[in-house]
N, C-alpha and C positions, 0 to 999 in steps of 0.2 A: 232871120235879115239878123237882131240883131246875137245869135246864138255863131253867126260867121261872123258875129264883131268882138264874143267870145274870142272865136276862137283864135284871130285875126289876132287883138293883145297878147291870147298865151305865146302866137309864134314867136309873136315880137319879139315879148319879154325874156323866152327862150334866146337867141340868135343876139340880145343884151351879153343876157350872159352871158354864153363864152366865149363872144369879144372882146368881153370886160376879164374875163379868167386868161384867156389865153395873148389880151396884150400886156395883164398882168407881169408871167411867165417872161415872156420876149422883151418887153421893150421898159417894165420898171425892171422889176429884180434880178434885168440880167446886166443892168450898170450902176442893180443900188453899191450901195456899200454899208454893211448896219456889221455892229462890232455888240455885242459877241455875237458866233455863227446862231448861238440858242434863240438870240429875240429876229434874231433876224426868218425864220425859223418859223415862229409867232407871225411874226410880221404873213409867209407865205402863204396860210394857215389862215388865220384869220380872210384874209384879202377872198381864200378862196367858200369861207365859208359864203364869203356872200355872193358867190358864182352863184350856189350851190341853192343858197334862200333862192336867189331869182328866179332863179333855177326849175325851184320849190314850188313857186308862184306862178309862174308859168304854167306848167302843167295842168294849176287848179283853177286858175281862166278857165282852159283845152275843158277840163271837166263840167265846171259852171257851166259850158253851153249847154252836157246834156240833163243835165239834175232838171228835177219837176218840183224842189222843194227850193218856191219862193225864196223863203229865208234864209237856208245856207246860200242859193246864189248871191242872198243880198248883199249876208257876211261878206260872204268870199269877193263881191266886187268894192266890198264899199275898203275891206279890211291894205288892199294891194293893190288898191287906186291911190289911198295914203302911201303905206307905204316904197310906189314908187314914187307918187308926187314928190317925197322928201324927199330922197335923192338924187330925182329932176331936177330940185330945190339948189342942192348941196353943190350938183356936179356945175349945174348955171354957177353962182354966186367966184365956188372956186378955181373957175376954170377962168370965169370971165364973159363967160361963155366962147371963146373957143372953143368948149370940147366938145364933140355927137354924140358923147352920151346924150345931156340933158335934153334932145330933138327925142332921137329912142326913145325911151324914159315916158317925155307926154304924151306921145303916141301909142305908147302903150293905155296911162292915166288916160286921156282923149279914144278912145275903143273898146277897153269896159269899161268908162263910164254911157257911152256911148250905146251897147251893148248892155244893163243892163234894164 
């Protein structure tokens, strides 16, 4: 059961990450006017770096479910729980709870810690 919870947390993390990347490109940067153009490119790349990092975190959570080493599993879950909890908190505060991202990130934290 705990492996299934970790796998679910990983899959949700990957889905949220992909949504983050797509919405950033189609909603945020499609309307944003940032000058100079190099700064706009930098902001887009930093935005997508977060997307890639969260996808990596999701992959690690899925992989942790198959690990026999409890220490590795512990540190993967603990680290990613903190990362997603900070992101969920920041999202909830910045959007005053009106954006669904913090709910998904909180689900990742809940499932990952339950699967630990």
